[in-house]
ZADO-1210 file (C-alpha; in nm, 4 decimals, padded with zeros to 6 digits):
<atoms>
<atom x="12.2187" y="06.8106" z="10.9400" code="UNK" pos="1"/>
<atom x="12.2401" y="06.5927" z="10.6011" code="UNK" pos="2"/>
<atom x="12.5314" y="06.5283" z="10.3828" code="UNK" pos="3"/>
<atom x="12.5028" y="06.3776" z="10.0170" code="UNK" pos="4"/>
<atom x="12.8203" y="06.2707" z="09.8344" code="UNK" pos="5"/>
<atom x="12.7868" y="06.3421" z="09.4566" code="UNK" pos="6"/>
<atom x="13.0784" y="06.1574" z="09.2874" code="UNK" pos="7"/>
<atom x="13.1113" y="06.1762" z="08.9161" code="UNK" pos="8"/>
<atom x="13.2475" y="05.8835" z="08.7857" code="UNK" pos="9"/>
<atom x="13.3981" y="06.0795" z="08.5015" code="UNK" pos="10"/>
<atom x="13.6121" y="06.2958" z="08.7327" code="UNK" pos="11"/>
<atom x="13.9433" y="06.2051" z="08.8863" code="UNK" pos="12"/>
<atom x="13.9171" y="05.9726" z="09.1790" code="UNK" pos="13"/>
<atom x="14.0567" y="06.2402" z="09.4184" code="UNK" pos="14"/>
<atom x="13.7700" y="06.4859" z="09.3243" code="UNK" pos="15"/>
<atom x="13.4791" y="06.4597" z="09.5360" code="UNK" pos="16"/>
<atom x="13.1880" y="06.7291" z="09.5483" code="UNK" pos="17"/>
<atom x="12.9626" y="06.7242" z="09.8549" code="UNK" pos="18"/>
<atom x="12.5892" y="06.8993" z="09.9112" code="UNK" pos="19"/>
<atom x="12.5785" y="06.9819" z="10.2924" code="UNK" pos="20"/>
<atom x="12.2806" y="07.0947" z="10.4448" code="UNK" pos="21"/>
<atom x="12.3035" y="07.2552" z="10.7889" code="UNK" pos="22"/>
<atom x="12.0051" y="07.2490" z="11.0356" code="UNK" pos="23"/>
<atom x="12.0213" y="07.5744" z="11.2418" code="UNK" pos="24"/>
<atom x="11.9895" y="07.4496" z="11.6049" code="UNK" pos="25"/>
<atom x="12.2617" y="07.6415" z="11.8018" code="UNK" pos="26"/>
<atom x="12.5082" y="07.9086" z="11.7005" code="UNK" pos="27"/>
<atom x="12.8402" y="07.9645" z="11.8538" code="UNK" pos="28"/>
<atom x="12.8841" y="08.3294" z="12.0150" code="UNK" pos="29"/>
<atom x="13.2503" y="08.4483" z="11.9858" code="UNK" pos="30"/>
<atom x="13.3836" y="08.6804" z="12.2573" code="UNK" pos="31"/>
<atom x="13.3985" y="08.9412" z="11.9630" code="UNK" pos="32"/>
<atom x="13.0316" y="08.9918" z="11.9157" code="UNK" pos="33"/>
<atom x="12.9101" y="08.8537" z="12.2470" code="UNK" pos="34"/>
<atom x="12.8464" y="09.2115" z="12.3974" code="UNK" pos="35"/>
<atom x="12.6899" y="09.3250" z="12.1093" code="UNK" pos="36"/>
<atom x="12.6485" y="09.6903" z="11.9846" code="UNK" pos="37"/>
<atom x="12.3301" y="09.9088" z="12.0396" code="UNK" pos="38"/>
<atom x="12.1957" y="10.1098" z="11.7635" code="UNK" pos="39"/>
<atom x="11.9624" y="10.4159" z="11.7304" code="UNK" pos="40"/>
<atom x="11.8811" y="10.3593" z="11.3564" code="UNK" pos="41"/>
<atom x="11.9837" y="10.1944" z="11.0349" code="UNK" pos="42"/>
<atom x="12.0267" y="10.2284" z="10.6683" code="UNK" pos="43"/>
<atom x="11.9219" y="09.9945" z="10.4074" code="UNK" pos="44"/>
<atom x="12.1332" y="09.9590" z="10.0618" code="UNK" pos="45"/>
<atom x="12.1099" y="09.7273" z="09.8184" code="UNK" pos="46"/>
<atom x="12.3113" y="09.5970" z="09.4955" code="UNK" pos="47"/>
<atom x="12.2134" y="09.3398" z="09.2542" code="UNK" pos="48"/>
<atom x="12.2655" y="09.0281" z="09.4555" code="UNK" pos="49"/>
<atom x="12.2455" y="09.1436" z="09.8372" code="UNK" pos="50"/>
<atom x="12.1493" y="09.4033" z="10.0919" code="UNK" pos="51"/>
<atom x="12.3556" y="09.5794" z="10.3366" code="UNK" pos="52"/>
<atom x="12.2037" y="09.7024" z="10.6578" code="UNK" pos="53"/>
<atom x="12.4189" y="09.9647" z="10.8234" code="UNK" pos="54"/>
<atom x="12.3082" y="10.0045" z="11.1891" code="UNK" pos="55"/>
<atom x="12.3929" y="10.3446" z="11.3380" code="UNK" pos="56"/>
<atom x="12.4510" y="10.5435" z="11.6483" code="UNK" pos="57"/>
<atom x="12.3151" y="10.8781" z="11.6426" code="UNK" pos="58"/>
<atom x="12.3848" y="10.9983" z="11.9997" code="UNK" pos="59"/>
<atom x="12.7348" y="11.0968" z="11.9121" code="UNK" pos="60"/>
<atom x="12.8904" y="11.3214" z="11.6723" code="UNK" pos="61"/>
<atom x="12.9864" y="11.2287" z="11.3969" code="UNK" pos="62"/>
<atom x="12.7204" y="10.9728" z="11.3677" code="UNK" pos="63"/>
<atom x="12.8910" y="10.6147" z="11.3143" code="UNK" pos="64"/>
<atom x="12.8149" y="10.2711" z="11.1780" code="UNK" pos="65"/>
<atom x="12.8683" y="10.0232" z="11.4702" code="UNK" pos="66"/>
<atom x="12.7562" y="09.7204" z="11.2607" code="UNK" pos="67"/>
<atom x="12.7205" y="09.6258" z="10.8885" code="UNK" pos="68"/>
<atom x="12.5311" y="09.3156" z="10.8001" code="UNK" pos="69"/>
<atom x="12.5225" y="09.1739" z="10.4344" code="UNK" pos="70"/>
<atom x="12.2386" y="08.9503" z="10.3486" code="UNK" pos="71"/>
<atom x="12.0901" y="08.7768" z="10.0283" code="UNK" pos="72"/>
<atom x="11.7635" y="08.9146" z="09.9083" code="UNK" pos="73"/>
<atom x="11.5986" y="08.5705" z="10.0022" code="UNK" pos="74"/>
<atom x="11.7636" y="08.6009" z="10.3587" code="UNK" pos="75"/>
<atom x="11.6232" y="08.9627" z="10.3900" code="UNK" pos="76"/>
<atom x="11.3030" y="08.8481" z="10.2923" code="UNK" pos="77"/>
<atom x="11.2743" y="08.6067" z="10.5667" code="UNK" pos="78"/>
<atom x="11.4005" y="08.8700" z="10.7901" code="UNK" pos="79"/>
<atom x="11.1438" y="09.1077" z="10.7278" code="UNK" pos="80"/>
<atom x="10.8652" y="08.8474" z="10.7799" code="UNK" pos="81"/>
<atom x="11.0221" y="08.7032" z="11.1115" code="UNK" pos="82"/>
<atom x="11.0562" y="09.0942" z="11.2328" code="UNK" pos="83"/>
<atom x="10.6917" y="09.1540" z="11.1669" code="UNK" pos="84"/>
<atom x="10.5772" y="08.8422" z="11.3456" code="UNK" pos="85"/>
<atom x="10.7931" y="08.9247" z="11.6622" code="UNK" pos="86"/>
<atom x="10.6827" y="09.2846" z="11.6549" code="UNK" pos="87"/>
<atom x="10.2949" y="09.1500" z="11.6585" code="UNK" pos="88"/>
<atom x="10.4152" y="08.9177" z="11.9570" code="UNK" pos="89"/>
<atom x="10.5747" y="09.2268" z="12.1241" code="UNK" pos="90"/>
<atom x="10.2432" y="09.4372" z="12.0672" code="UNK" pos="91"/>
<atom x="10.0090" y="09.1493" z="12.1926" code="UNK" pos="92"/>
<atom x="10.2142" y="09.1362" z="12.5218" code="UNK" pos="93"/>
<atom x="10.3308" y="09.4839" z="12.5898" code="UNK" pos="94"/>
<atom x="10.1120" y="09.6959" z="12.3433" code="UNK" pos="95"/>
<atom x="10.2452" y="09.9227" z="12.0856" code="UNK" pos="96"/>
<atom x="10.5852" y="10.0887" z="12.1143" code="UNK" pos="97"/>
<atom x="10.5875" y="10.4775" z="12.1910" code="UNK" pos="98"/>
<atom x="10.6067" y="10.6329" z="11.8587" code="UNK" pos="99"/>
<atom x="10.9474" y="10.8418" z="11.7580" code="UNK" pos="100"/>
<atom x="10.8754" y="11.2070" z="11.7282" code="UNK" pos="101"/>
<atom x="10.8018" y="11.3117" z="11.3533" code="UNK" pos="102"/>
<atom x="11.0724" y="11.4705" z="11.1451" code="UNK" pos="103"/>
<atom x="11.0403" y="11.8752" z="11.1165" code="UNK" pos="104"/>
<atom x="10.7777" y="12.0023" z="10.8513" code="UNK" pos="105"/>
<atom x="10.9290" y="12.0332" z="10.5191" code="UNK" pos="106"/>
<atom x="11.2317" y="11.7995" z="10.6113" code="UNK" pos="107"/>
<atom x="11.3855" y="11.6095" z="10.2967" code="UNK" pos="108"/>
<atom x="11.6134" y="11.2928" z="10.3094" code="UNK" pos="109"/>
<atom x="11.9808" y="11.3959" z="10.2909" code="UNK" pos="110"/>
<atom x="12.1216" y="11.2539" z="09.9611" code="UNK" pos="111"/>
<atom x="12.2847" y="10.9207" z="10.0209" code="UNK" pos="112"/>
<atom x="12.6401" y="11.0432" z="09.9220" code="UNK" pos="113"/>
<atom x="12.6174" y="11.3264" z="10.1393" code="UNK" pos="114"/>
<atom x="12.4648" y="11.1360" z="10.4310" code="UNK" pos="115"/>
<atom x="12.7831" y="10.8787" z="10.4207" code="UNK" pos="116"/>
<atom x="13.0164" y="11.1762" z="10.3858" code="UNK" pos="117"/>
<atom x="12.8988" y="11.2531" z="10.7433" code="UNK" pos="118"/>
<atom x="12.9187" y="10.8953" z="10.8616" code="UNK" pos="119"/>
<atom x="13.2095" y="10.7526" z="11.0704" code="UNK" pos="120"/>
<atom x="13.2882" y="10.3901" z="10.9404" code="UNK" pos="121"/>
<atom x="13.5997" y="10.2260" z="11.0305" code="UNK" pos="122"/>
<atom x="13.8145" y="10.0181" z="10.7892" code="UNK" pos="123"/>
<atom x="13.7275" y="09.7009" z="10.9607" code="UNK" pos="124"/>
<atom x="13.3561" y="09.7680" z="10.9280" code="UNK" pos="125"/>
<atom x="13.3793" y="09.8503" z="10.5643" code="UNK" pos="126"/>
<atom x="13.3563" y="09.4499" z="10.4404" code="UNK" pos="127"/>
<atom x="13.0462" y="09.3827" z="10.6765" code="UNK" pos="128"/>
<atom x="12.9368" y="09.0429" z="10.8517" code="UNK" pos="129"/>
<atom x="12.7412" y="08.7972" z="10.6399" code="UNK" pos="130"/>
<atom x="12.4114" y="08.6541" z="10.7668" code="UNK" pos="131"/>
<atom x="12.1648" y="08.4112" z="10.6065" code="UNK" pos="132"/>
<atom x="11.9811" y="08.3734" z="10.9344" code="UNK" pos="133"/>
<atom x="11.8420" y="08.5825" z="11.2136" code="UNK" pos="134"/>
<atom x="11.7277" y="08.5209" z="11.5821" code="UNK" pos="135"/>
<atom x="11.5283" y="08.7626" z="11.7183" code="UNK" pos="136"/>
<atom x="11.4234" y="08.8134" z="12.0971" code="UNK" pos="137"/>
<atom x="11.2901" y="09.0938" z="12.2984" code="UNK" pos="138"/>
<atom x="11.2418" y="09.2406" z="12.6454" code="UNK" pos="139"/>
<atom x="10.9520" y="09.5255" z="12.7267" code="UNK" pos="140"/>
<atom x="11.1979" y="09.7864" z="12.6038" code="UNK" pos="141"/>
<atom x="11.4441" y="09.6526" z="12.3317" code="UNK" pos="142"/>
<atom x="11.4969" y="09.3954" z="12.0778" code="UNK" pos="143"/>
<atom x="11.8040" y="09.1870" z="12.0031" code="UNK" pos="144"/>
<atom x="11.9159" y="09.0615" z="11.6645" code="UNK" pos="145"/>
<atom x="12.1589" y="08.7768" z="11.6261" code="UNK" pos="146"/>
<atom x="12.2649" y="08.7601" z="11.2910" code="UNK" pos="147"/>
<atom x="12.4040" y="08.4349" z="11.2224" code="UNK" pos="148"/>
<atom x="12.6232" y="08.2545" z="10.9364" code="UNK" pos="149"/>
<atom x="12.4869" y="07.9059" z="10.8892" code="UNK" pos="150"/>
<atom x="12.8161" y="07.7472" z="10.7539" code="UNK" pos="151"/>
<atom x="12.9339" y="07.3821" z="10.8023" code="UNK" pos="152"/>
<atom x="13.0041" y="07.2462" z="11.0262" code="UNK" pos="153"/>
<atom x="12.9148" y="07.5091" z="11.3099" code="UNK" pos="154"/>
<atom x="12.6691" y="07.8183" z="11.2828" code="UNK" pos="155"/>
<atom x="12.8202" y="08.1363" z="11.4143" code="UNK" pos="156"/>
<atom x="12.6636" y="08.4642" z="11.5351" code="UNK" pos="157"/>
<atom x="12.8549" y="08.7006" z="11.2929" code="UNK" pos="158"/>
<atom x="12.6806" y="09.0157" z="11.4472" code="UNK" pos="159"/>
<atom x="12.4572" y="09.0953" z="11.7594" code="UNK" pos="160"/>
<atom x="12.2712" y="09.4468" z="11.7766" code="UNK" pos="161"/>
<atom x="12.0380" y="09.6029" z="12.0199" code="UNK" pos="162"/>
<atom x="11.7643" y="09.8304" z="11.9357" code="UNK" pos="163"/>
<atom x="11.5210" y="10.0236" z="12.1335" code="UNK" pos="164"/>
<atom x="11.1497" y="09.8910" z="12.0959" code="UNK" pos="165"/>
<atom x="11.0551" y="10.2345" z="11.9642" code="UNK" pos="166"/>
<atom x="11.3130" y="10.2102" z="11.6718" code="UNK" pos="167"/>
<atom x="11.1768" y="09.8731" z="11.5418" code="UNK" pos="168"/>
<atom x="10.8572" y="09.9809" z="11.3567" code="UNK" pos="169"/>
<atom x="11.0409" y="10.2444" z="11.1315" code="UNK" pos="170"/>
<atom x="11.3456" y="09.9962" z="11.1085" code="UNK" pos="171"/>
<atom x="11.0766" y="09.7201" z="10.9861" code="UNK" pos="172"/>
<atom x="10.9116" y="09.9829" z="10.7444" code="UNK" pos="173"/>
<atom x="11.2447" y="10.0543" z="10.6014" code="UNK" pos="174"/>
<atom x="11.3211" y="09.6865" z="10.5196" code="UNK" pos="175"/>
<atom x="10.9836" y="09.6271" z="10.3790" code="UNK" pos="176"/>
<atom x="11.0039" y="09.9288" z="10.1639" code="UNK" pos="177"/>
<atom x="11.3518" y="09.8516" z="10.0488" code="UNK" pos="178"/>
<atom x="11.2745" y="09.4729" z="09.9732" code="UNK" pos="179"/>
<atom x="10.9565" y="09.5820" z="09.7850" code="UNK" pos="180"/>
<atom x="11.1458" y="09.8044" z="09.5593" code="UNK" pos="181"/>
<atom x="11.4115" y="09.5727" z="09.4959" code="UNK" pos="182"/>
<atom x="11.1351" y="09.3191" z="09.3942" code="UNK" pos="183"/>
<atom x="10.9698" y="09.5700" z="09.1656" code="UNK" pos="184"/>
<atom x="11.3013" y="09.6311" z="09.0009" code="UNK" pos="185"/>
<atom x="11.3558" y="09.2748" z="08.9281" code="UNK" pos="186"/>
<atom x="11.0225" y="09.2393" z="08.8041" code="UNK" pos="187"/>
<atom x="11.1010" y="09.5072" z="08.5626" code="UNK" pos="188"/>
<atom x="11.4007" y="09.3563" z="08.4253" code="UNK" pos="189"/>
<atom x="11.3777" y="09.1053" z="08.1096" code="UNK" pos="190"/>
<atom x="11.4443" y="08.7430" z="08.2146" code="UNK" pos="191"/>
<atom x="11.7639" y="08.5937" z="08.0640" code="UNK" pos="192"/>
<atom x="11.7654" y="08.2089" z="07.9820" code="UNK" pos="193"/>
<atom x="12.0411" y="08.0337" z="08.1886" code="UNK" pos="194"/>
<atom x="12.3691" y="08.0005" z="07.9958" code="UNK" pos="195"/>
<atom x="12.5158" y="07.7024" z="07.9424" code="UNK" pos="196"/>
<atom x="12.8649" y="07.6706" z="08.0781" code="UNK" pos="197"/>
<atom x="13.1402" y="07.7011" z="07.8191" code="UNK" pos="198"/>
<atom x="13.2841" y="07.4007" z="07.6701" code="UNK" pos="199"/>
<atom x="13.6358" y="07.2729" z="07.7536" code="UNK" pos="200"/>
</atoms>
């Protein structure tokens, strides 16, 4: 961790601005997230400044959101790259996961509004868990994602999600496709020059 003091001589003596950079060495795991949740699928949503990953349990009816993770585009891009590398290591050691059954012929994706109208999501889950780093591990049968909020003075695991190895390739494809669509949309937008702050 490094720390810099930026003291502006024109500001009042009691006004101090600090830039803090944290090195992610370890992260605290609270009792609330230590047991984690198992997910059998995920949905990816994006706004102009963030991505939302909704991890689902599809074995019960109604299907429910068991974890909602909020990430910046930069963090999601890093997550895609790390997950792709981990999946390659998994395949080198254990072979490719057994593919999931394909959808029925002629099946069409459900509109997002209709899909969410059928999902169960608690009030507590609506605001999500922020993450700007992810620690990935795997066994022969499953992957574990520790989503981490790296804030000063201590990083903390904000959500822990288990997913079967079978689910990881389609999950990675969803992340990559969503991130690529976001980049293409950004590239089409006209570049606006930064605006100076308003004068006092």
